[in-house]
Phi, psi and omega in degrees: 000317179300319180300320183289314175306318176292320183291316182295319185294310177304311186289324178288324183295323186286320181290328179281334170288326179288334177280343186265021179290150182279159170285145175303151174289150177072025177280120181274142179288158178278138182286152179299141174296153183282164186290157179286145180288155177307138174093351180266351179261121188278109183281340180270005180288332167299131180293147174271120186252124177249120183254123180235163170246114184252097184067240176252003179270145169267123178241127172256123180248131181255120180230147167227128183063028180083002187250130180282121181240339181208145175232135179244123181248120180246110170293155178293326178242107183130183179267145176292157174223157189243148168247115185245142183262081181296320190261353179079021180256006180092356179271117182275130177254131174289130176228139183275331169224165181275350184249019184270134173082170175264139176237109185288157184289137179232066176285145170261106184280320181210137176216149182209000000 
């Protein structure tokens, strides 16, 4: 046990000494990246949000490229819930929070 404690103390000391090294002389700062070329930034990538009032509930509809993919319903008394189109087939699934469970990445790599 004593040997383990000594080994741990020596390794901690060596790692602390290694972290206090000085920067090399003549080090140049990293230049800023060039601006993105025109046309590469997708202005339509941000979702379009439509907020409506249905009865006493506030309904927020999220669309990308004109396709509805999520609805957030906020009742006047209670917590909001979400209706999410997980597969893109138009069938909405109710979710109480957006962080429940494991959701695999569902990226669209190519569509035509």
